[in-house]
C-alpha positions as CSV (number, residue, x, y, z in Angstrom):
1,M,-18.7,-16.1,15.1
2,N,-20.7,-18.7,13.3
3,T,-21.2,-19.0,9.5
4,L,-24.8,-17.7,9.6
5,K,-23.7,-14.4,11.2
6,L,-20.9,-13.9,8.7
7,L,-23.3,-14.6,5.9
8,A,-25.8,-12.1,7.3
9,L,-23.0,-9.4,7.4
10,A,-21.9,-10.3,3.9
11,V,-25.5,-9.9,2.6
12,L,-25.9,-6.5,4.4
13,L,-22.6,-5.1,3.1
14,T,-23.4,-6.4,-0.4
15,C,-26.7,-4.7,-0.2
16,L,-25.1,-1.4,1.0
17,S,-22.8,-1.5,-2.1
18,G,-24.8,-3.2,-4.7
19,C,-28.6,-3.1,-4.2
20,S,-29.1,-0.1,-6.4
21,A,-30.1,-0.4,-10.1
22,K,-27.1,-0.7,-12.5
23,D,-26.7,-0.2,-16.2
24,G,-26.6,-3.5,-18.1
25,K,-23.4,-2.7,-19.9
26,E,-21.8,-1.6,-16.7
27,T,-22.7,-4.9,-15.1
28,D,-21.3,-7.0,-18.0
29,L,-18.0,-5.2,-18.4
30,P,-16.1,-6.7,-15.4
31,A,-16.5,-10.2,-17.0
32,S,-14.9,-8.9,-20.2
33,L,-12.1,-7.1,-18.3
34,N,-11.3,-10.3,-16.4
35,Q,-10.2,-11.9,-19.7
36,R,-7.3,-9.5,-19.7
37,A,-4.0,-10.8,-18.2
38,T,-2.3,-8.7,-15.6
39,P,0.7,-7.0,-17.3
40,A,4.0,-8.7,-16.5
41,W,5.8,-5.5,-15.6
42,F,3.9,-5.3,-12.4
43,D,4.8,-8.8,-11.3
44,D,8.4,-8.2,-12.3
45,A,8.8,-4.9,-10.4
46,K,8.6,-6.1,-6.8
47,L,9.3,-2.7,-5.2
48,G,7.2,0.5,-5.4
49,I,7.3,3.7,-3.4
50,F,4.2,5.3,-2.0
51,I,4.0,9.0,-1.1
52,H,1.3,10.6,1.1
53,W,1.6,14.3,0.8
54,G,-0.9,17.0,1.5
55,P,-2.1,19.6,4.0
56,Y,-1.9,17.0,6.8
57,T,1.9,17.1,6.5
58,V,1.9,20.7,7.9
59,P,0.9,19.6,11.5
60,A,2.4,16.1,10.8
61,Y,0.8,14.7,14.0
62,A,-0.9,11.5,15.1
63,P,-0.9,9.4,18.3
64,K,1.9,6.9,18.1
65,A,1.2,4.4,20.9
66,L,-0.6,1.8,18.7
67,S,-0.4,0.3,15.3
68,I,-3.5,0.6,13.1
69,N,-4.4,-3.1,13.7
70,Q,-3.9,-2.7,17.5
71,A,-6.2,0.4,17.4
72,F,-9.0,-1.6,15.9
73,L,-8.4,-4.6,18.1
74,H,-8.3,-2.8,21.4
75,H,-10.4,0.4,20.8
76,Y,-12.8,-0.6,18.0
77,D,-15.6,1.8,18.9
78,D,-13.4,4.9,18.5
79,A,-10.4,3.2,16.8
80,L,-9.8,6.0,14.3
81,L,-9.2,8.4,17.2
82,Y,-6.3,6.2,18.2
83,S,-5.1,5.7,14.6
84,P,-1.4,6.3,14.0
85,Y,-2.2,7.6,10.5
86,A,-1.2,11.3,10.4
87,E,-3.2,11.7,7.1
88,W,-6.4,11.4,9.2
89,Y,-5.7,14.6,11.2
90,W,-8.8,16.4,9.9
91,N,-11.0,13.5,10.9
92,S,-9.7,13.5,14.4
93,L,-10.2,17.2,14.7
94,Q,-14.0,16.6,14.6
95,F,-13.8,15.0,18.1
96,R,-12.7,17.2,21.0
97,E,-11.7,14.1,23.0
98,S,-9.1,13.0,20.4
99,Q,-5.4,13.4,21.1
100,S,-5.1,15.2,17.8
101,S,-7.7,17.8,18.8
102,H,-5.8,18.4,22.1
103,Y,-2.5,18.7,20.2
104,H,-4.2,21.2,17.8
105,Q,-5.5,23.4,20.5
106,E,-2.1,23.4,22.3
107,H,0.0,24.2,19.2
108,Y,-2.4,26.2,16.9
109,G,-5.3,27.3,19.0
110,P,-9.0,27.7,18.0
111,T,-8.4,30.2,15.3
112,V,-6.3,28.0,13.0
113,T,-8.4,25.6,10.8
114,Y,-7.5,22.7,8.6
115,D,-8.1,25.1,5.6
116,D,-5.1,27.1,6.9
117,F,-3.0,24.1,6.5
118,G,-4.1,23.9,2.9
119,K,-2.9,27.5,2.3
120,Q,0.4,26.7,4.0
121,F,0.9,23.6,2.0
122,R,0.4,25.4,-1.3
123,Q,3.3,27.7,-0.3
124,D,5.5,24.9,1.2
125,V,5.5,22.8,-2.0
126,L,7.2,25.6,-3.9
127,Q,10.4,24.4,-2.2
128,W,10.1,20.9,-3.4
129,D,12.7,19.3,-5.8
130,P,11.1,16.3,-7.6
131,Q,14.5,15.3,-9.0
132,A,15.8,14.6,-5.5
133,W,12.9,12.2,-4.9
134,A,13.4,10.5,-8.2
135,E,17.1,10.0,-7.5
136,Q,16.5,8.6,-4.0
137,F,13.8,6.2,-5.2
138,S,15.9,5.0,-8.1
139,R,18.9,4.5,-5.7
140,T,16.5,2.5,-3.4
141,G,15.8,0.1,-6.3
142,A,12.1,1.0,-6.7
143,K,10.5,0.2,-10.1
144,Y,7.4,2.3,-9.7
145,V,6.2,5.3,-7.6
146,I,2.6,6.2,-6.6
147,L,1.6,9.6,-5.4
148,T,-1.6,10.5,-3.4
149,T,-3.2,12.8,-5.9
150,K,-6.2,13.2,-3.6
151,H,-6.5,11.9,-0.1
152,H,-9.5,11.9,2.2
153,D,-9.3,15.6,2.8
154,G,-10.1,16.2,-0.9
155,F,-7.1,18.4,-1.6
156,L,-5.8,17.9,-5.1
157,L,-2.1,17.7,-5.9
158,W,-2.5,18.9,-9.5
159,P,-4.1,22.1,-11.0
160,S,-7.3,20.3,-12.0
161,S,-9.8,21.9,-14.4
162,V,-12.5,20.1,-12.3
163,R,-12.4,22.2,-9.2
164,N,-13.9,21.4,-5.8
165,P,-17.4,23.0,-5.6
166,H,-17.3,23.2,-1.8
167,K,-13.9,24.7,-1.1
168,D,-12.0,27.4,-3.0
169,H,-8.4,26.9,-4.0
170,W,-8.5,23.3,-2.6
171,Q,-5.7,22.2,-4.9
172,S,-2.1,22.8,-5.6
173,D,-1.2,25.6,-8.1
174,R,2.0,23.7,-8.9
175,D,1.5,20.5,-10.9
176,L,3.1,18.1,-8.3
177,V,1.6,15.0,-10.1
178,G,3.0,15.9,-13.5
179,E,6.5,17.0,-12.2
180,L,6.9,13.8,-10.2
181,A,5.7,11.6,-13.1
182,A,8.3,13.2,-15.4
183,A,11.1,12.9,-12.9
184,V,10.6,9.2,-12.1
185,R,10.0,8.2,-15.7
186,A,13.3,9.9,-16.7
187,R,15.0,7.4,-14.4
188,G,13.3,4.4,-15.8
189,M,10.6,4.0,-13.2
190,R,6.9,3.8,-13.7
191,F,4.4,6.3,-12.3
192,G,1.0,5.6,-10.7
193,V,-1.7,7.6,-9.0
194,Y,-3.6,7.1,-5.7
195,Y,-7.0,8.6,-5.4
196,S,-9.5,8.5,-2.5
197,G,-12.7,7.6,-4.2
198,G,-14.6,6.4,-1.1
199,L,-14.0,9.3,1.3
200,D,-13.8,13.1,0.7
201,W,-14.3,15.2,3.8
202,S,-14.8,18.3,1.7
203,W,-18.0,16.7,0.3
204,E,-19.1,14.8,3.4
205,P,-17.4,16.2,6.6
206,R,-19.0,13.6,8.8
207,G,-16.4,12.4,11.4
208,S,-15.6,8.7,11.8
209,K,-14.6,6.7,14.8
210,N,-14.9,3.2,13.4
211,I,-15.4,1.4,10.1
212,G,-19.2,1.7,10.2
213,D,-18.9,5.4,10.6
214,M,-16.3,5.5,7.8
215,L,-18.7,3.8,5.4
216,A,-21.5,6.1,6.4
217,A,-19.3,9.1,5.6
218,S,-18.8,7.9,2.0
219,P,-20.4,10.5,-0.4
220,T,-23.1,8.8,-2.5
221,D,-24.7,11.6,-4.4
222,P,-24.6,11.6,-8.3
223,E,-22.6,14.9,-8.3
224,Y,-19.8,13.3,-6.4
225,A,-19.8,10.3,-8.7
226,H,-19.4,12.7,-11.7
227,Y,-16.7,14.6,-9.9
228,V,-14.7,11.5,-9.2
229,D,-15.1,10.1,-12.7
230,A,-14.0,13.4,-14.2
231,H,-10.9,13.4,-12.0
232,F,-9.9,9.9,-12.9
233,R,-10.4,10.7,-16.6
234,E,-8.3,13.8,-16.3
235,L,-5.5,12.0,-14.5
236,I,-5.5,9.3,-17.2
237,E,-5.5,11.8,-20.0
238,R,-2.8,14.1,-18.6
239,Y,-0.4,11.6,-16.9
240,Q,-1.0,8.2,-18.4
241,P,-0.5,6.4,-15.1
242,S,0.7,2.9,-15.0
243,V,-1.3,2.2,-11.8
244,L,-4.7,3.4,-10.7
245,W,-4.8,2.9,-6.9
246,N,-8.2,3.7,-5.5
247,D,-8.9,3.8,-1.8
248,I,-11.8,2.8,0.5
249,A,-14.6,2.5,-2.1
250,Y,-16.0,4.1,-5.3
251,P,-19.2,6.0,-5.8
252,Q,-21.9,4.4,-7.9
253,G,-21.6,5.3,-11.5
254,A,-19.9,4.2,-14.7
255,L,-16.9,2.8,-12.9
256,W,-16.2,-0.1,-15.3
257,Q,-16.6,2.0,-18.4
258,M,-13.9,4.3,-16.9
259,V,-11.6,1.3,-16.3
260,N,-12.2,0.0,-19.8
261,D,-11.3,3.4,-21.2
262,Y,-8.2,3.4,-19.0
263,Y,-7.0,0.1,-20.4
264,A,-7.5,1.4,-23.9
265,A,-5.4,4.5,-23.1
266,V,-2.8,2.7,-21.0
267,P,-2.7,-0.9,-22.3
268,D,-0.3,-2.1,-19.6
269,G,-2.0,-0.3,-16.8
270,V,-3.2,-2.0,-13.6
271,I,-5.8,-1.3,-10.9
272,N,-6.0,-2.4,-7.3
273,D,-8.9,-4.2,-5.5
274,R,-10.4,-1.1,-3.7
275,F,-12.8,-0.1,-6.5
276,I,-15.7,-1.4,-4.4
277,V,-18.9,0.4,-5.5
278,V,-20.9,2.0,-2.7
279,G,-24.5,2.6,-3.6
280,D,-27.1,4.9,-2.1
281,S,-28.1,2.2,0.4
282,A,-24.9,3.1,2.3
283,K,-26.8,6.1,3.7
284,Y,-28.7,3.6,5.9
285,L,-25.4,3.3,7.9
286,R,-26.2,6.9,9.2
287,I,-29.1,5.4,11.1
288,P,-27.7,4.7,14.6
289,L,-29.3,1.2,15.0
290,V,-28.1,0.0,11.5
291,N,-24.6,1.4,12.2
292,K,-24.5,-0.3,15.6
293,I,-25.4,-3.7,14.1
294,V,-22.9,-3.4,11.3
295,N,-20.2,-2.4,13.7
296,F,-21.0,-5.3,16.0
297,F,-20.2,-7.8,13.3
298,I,-17.2,-5.9,11.9
299,E,-15.7,-5.8,15.4
300,K,-16.2,-9.6,15.7
301,I,-14.5,-10.2,12.4
302,L,-11.5,-8.1,13.3
303,K,-11.1,-9.8,16.7
304,M,-11.0,-13.1,14.9
305,H,-8.1,-11.8,12.8
306,D,-6.1,-9.8,15.5
307,G,-7.4,-6.5,14.2
308,D,-6.2,-7.0,10.6
309,I,-8.0,-4.4,8.6
310,S,-7.2,-6.1,5.4
311,Q,-9.9,-8.7,6.3
312,M,-12.4,-6.0,5.6
313,T,-11.6,-6.2,1.9
314,S,-12.3,-9.9,1.8
315,M,-15.2,-9.2,-0.6
316,P,-13.3,-7.7,-3.6
317,P,-14.9,-6.0,-6.6
318,P,-15.7,-8.1,-9.7
319,H,-12.5,-7.1,-11.4
320,F,-9.0,-6.0,-10.3
321,D,-5.4,-6.7,-11.2
322,F,-3.9,-7.1,-7.8
323,A,-5.0,-7.5,-4.2
324,T,-4.1,-4.9,-1.5
325,R,-2.9,-5.8,2.0
326,E,-2.3,-2.9,4.4
327,Y,0.1,-3.4,7.3
328,S,-0.8,-7.1,7.0
329,P,1.8,-9.8,6.3
330,T,0.8,-13.3,5.1
331,T,2.2,-16.6,6.1
332,T,1.4,-18.5,2.9
333,L,2.2,-18.3,-0.8
334,Q,-0.6,-16.5,-2.6
335,S,-1.9,-17.6,-6.0
336,Q,-3.4,-14.1,-6.6
337,K,-0.9,-11.3,-7.3
338,W,-0.9,-9.0,-4.3
339,E,0.7,-5.9,-3.0
340,A,1.7,-5.2,0.6
341,T,1.6,-1.6,1.5
342,R,2.9,0.1,4.7
343,G,4.9,2.9,5.9
344,I,8.4,2.7,7.3
345,G,6.8,3.8,10.6
346,H,3.2,3.2,11.8
347,S,1.9,6.2,9.7
348,F,1.8,6.7,6.0
349,A,2.1,10.5,6.2
350,L,4.9,12.0,8.2
351,N,4.2,11.8,12.0
352,K,6.7,14.0,13.8
353,Q,5.9,12.2,17.0
354,E,7.6,9.1,15.7
355,T,11.3,8.6,16.5
356,S,13.9,6.4,14.9
357,D,12.9,3.7,17.4
358,D,9.4,3.7,15.9
359,L,10.6,2.9,12.4
360,L,11.5,-0.4,10.8
361,T,15.1,-1.2,11.0
362,S,16.9,-1.7,7.7
363,R,17.2,-5.4,8.6
364,S,13.5,-5.8,9.3
365,L,12.6,-3.9,6.1
366,L,14.8,-6.1,3.9
367,R,13.6,-9.4,5.4
368,S,10.0,-8.3,5.2
369,F,10.4,-7.4,1.6
370,I,12.0,-10.7,0.7
371,D,9.2,-12.6,2.5
372,I,6.6,-10.6,0.5
373,V,8.4,-11.3,-2.9
374,A,8.7,-15.0,-2.2
375,K,4.9,-15.2,-1.5
376,N,4.0,-13.6,-4.9
377,G,3.7,-10.0,-3.6
378,N,5.1,-6.6,-4.3
379,L,6.0,-4.2,-1.5
380,L,4.6,-0.7,-1.9
381,L,6.7,1.1,0.7
382,N,5.5,4.5,1.9
383,V,8.2,7.1,2.4
384,A,7.1,9.9,4.7
385,V,7.9,13.5,3.6
386,T,7.7,17.0,5.1
387,S,5.3,19.6,3.7
388,T,8.2,21.1,1.8
389,G,9.0,17.8,0.3
390,Q,12.1,16.8,2.3
391,I,12.7,13.1,3.1
392,P,13.9,12.8,6.7
393,A,17.3,11.4,7.3
394,D,15.9,8.4,9.4
395,Y,14.0,7.3,6.3
396,I,17.0,7.6,4.0
397,D,18.9,5.5,6.5
398,R,16.5,2.7,5.8
399,L,16.2,3.2,2.0
400,D,19.8,3.3,1.1
401,P,20.8,-0.2,2.6
402,L,17.8,-1.7,0.8
403,G,19.0,-0.2,-2.5
404,E,22.6,-1.3,-1.9
405,W,21.5,-4.9,-1.2
406,L,19.3,-5.0,-4.4
407,A,22.2,-3.7,-6.4
408,R,24.1,-6.8,-5.5
409,N,21.3,-9.3,-5.3
410,G,18.6,-8.0,-7.6
411,D,18.8,-11.1,-9.8
412,A,17.1,-13.1,-7.0
413,V,14.3,-10.5,-6.8
414,Y,13.4,-8.6,-9.9
415,D,11.5,-10.5,-12.7
416,T,11.3,-13.6,-10.4
417,R,8.3,-15.8,-9.5
418,P,7.8,-17.9,-6.4
419,W,9.5,-21.3,-6.2
420,L,8.7,-24.2,-3.9
421,A,6.8,-23.1,-0.8
422,G,6.3,-19.5,0.5
423,E,8.8,-20.1,3.2
424,G,11.1,-22.8,4.6
425,V,13.7,-23.5,7.2
426,S,17.2,-25.1,7.1
427,A,18.1,-28.0,9.3
428,D,19.7,-25.7,11.8
429,G,16.7,-23.3,11.9
430,R,17.7,-20.6,9.4
431,A,14.7,-19.0,7.7
432,L,14.6,-19.6,4.0
433,R,12.7,-18.1,1.0
434,F,12.7,-19.3,-2.6
435,T,12.4,-17.5,-6.0
436,Q,13.1,-18.5,-9.6
437,N,13.6,-16.8,-12.9
438,N,13.7,-18.7,-16.2
439,G,15.6,-21.8,-15.0
440,R,17.6,-19.9,-12.3
441,Y,16.7,-21.0,-8.8
442,F,17.5,-19.0,-5.7
443,V,17.5,-19.7,-2.0
444,L,17.4,-16.6,0.1
445,V,18.6,-17.0,3.7
446,L,17.1,-14.5,6.1
447,E,20.2,-14.4,8.3
448,D,23.7,-12.9,8.4
449,Y,26.2,-14.8,6.3
450,Q,28.1,-17.4,8.4
451,P,30.8,-19.7,7.1
452,G,30.2,-23.4,7.6
453,Q,27.6,-25.8,6.3
454,I,23.9,-25.2,5.7
455,E,21.5,-28.2,5.2
456,L,18.5,-27.8,3.0
457,N,15.6,-30.2,3.4
458,A,12.5,-30.6,1.1
459,I,14.4,-29.2,-1.9
460,P,15.0,-30.9,-5.2
461,P,18.5,-32.5,-5.7
462,I,21.2,-29.9,-6.4
463,L,23.9,-30.2,-9.0
464,S,25.9,-27.1,-8.0
465,A,25.6,-23.9,-6.0
466,R,27.2,-20.5,-5.9
467,L,26.9,-17.1,-4.3
468,L,25.7,-14.3,-6.6
469,D,29.2,-12.8,-6.6
470,G,30.3,-16.0,-8.5
471,T,31.8,-17.8,-5.5
472,A,31.3,-21.6,-6.1
473,L,30.0,-23.6,-3.2
474,P,30.7,-27.3,-2.6
475,V,27.5,-29.4,-2.5
476,H,27.0,-32.8,-0.8
477,N,23.9,-34.9,-1.5
478,R,23.1,-37.3,1.3
479,D,19.8,-38.9,2.6
480,H,17.6,-36.5,0.7
481,T,19.4,-33.5,2.3
482,E,21.4,-31.0,0.4
483,R,24.5,-29.8,2.3
484,I,26.1,-26.7,1.0
485,E,29.5,-25.5,2.2
486,L,29.8,-21.7,2.9
487,P,33.4,-20.5,2.8
488,V,34.8,-17.4,4.4
489,V,34.2,-14.5,2.0
490,A,35.8,-11.1,2.0
491,Q,32.5,-9.1,2.1
492,A,29.9,-11.2,3.8
493,E,26.2,-10.2,3.3
494,A,24.4,-9.0,6.4
495,D,20.7,-9.6,7.0
496,V,20.0,-11.7,3.9
497,Y,22.3,-13.7,1.6
498,V,21.5,-15.6,-1.6
499,I,22.5,-19.0,-2.9
500,E,21.8,-19.8,-6.5
501,V,21.4,-23.5,-7.1
502,T,21.5,-25.6,-10.3
503,L,19.1,-28.5,-10.1
504,K,20.0,-32.0,-11.3
């Protein structure tokens, strides 16, 4: 696609989100907010846990053949019907041809509605033990936990005083948000809230098959903007979240005044880059011809990037603390602090169709995490749970090895910053990553530990080296190559091992 076409799409999308009149103070606030440094705790934390929990965990179903990026790459026009995201179940029910609709008819029949899942969920959560979650996440080595307080279905996970005007009892009677916040904070972790500002199917039930449809389904009326603002302010006042994690977009209103007030209430709070204001002009996407044109260009962009949906957030809002990448790795060191988010499987919410073979192995999870950290990112790892709040054993089998590795090697991860390049390779082809922390320098080798010699190129001269258990490693400097001798050790690290080096 040529530059002119990309520019045309950028202008169109900008107009959809920003052509409406704005208050002068609201326009000026982002520049002021940008003077604020991102709090260090977020950069130090490295690992967070994400939880998608709501009525969609009752059926816990989505097609599992494709990843989300493959769905957009190969089936753009109706990609969301192929989506592996179980949290989009209600959307798929709008289309009789979807696999989710066929599943629903087969297992529940025509008399069971999504509202019935909400009723069931309100009962199921009474069995939940927040302490068990907090204990598991702490054991995994996470430093913060983010809960979906409202996903696209509009169901609230706290007993809000700002009730849904379109659906009765569309919230939990039990304060799931407050109980989890207390449990994780008691174990030294921070707590954050996810909120779907850009989609709420209880306000705008329009079904979506692709990105153009999704944007067209974003509520834009002033009542919804007041509703969202009231919820964010209630979440801030009640729970003092360390992270505000918005999704999709944000209705036009006093967004930046809310963010400014949030920073005043939580001085070390952070927000992600999905607070993208959608104005009234987004309604034009409901016109078939406009929708078709926008989708034409979006599909072209996605094909240029192998279906990577994170490319659709390439026009960020005027202020944010960290960038969000969804199921999207990066090959280069990023100057902007970012957060990779993904599930252990292809879905965020529990998808009972997925088996252990569909999940990341513990080895892949660890190596991906180290790669992200070395490139200036955090990993927000989603843990799927049942409607009653149980963490499946297959997920624990991935989380526990990560926590055990971090317990031994956390010095090379927590509180670190990138060092040298985002990635490297040893002379014999071993993948390397690099981190540093206040004069301590670490080389992380993404391989099983093997006794022998490892040669490091393109690295400053080394004075000494050791494993993190204290084992000293002989170093030989020759021809601008650092050769480190790796002895036989009693308990060799699997998957990734760390060499700490002292520079000359």
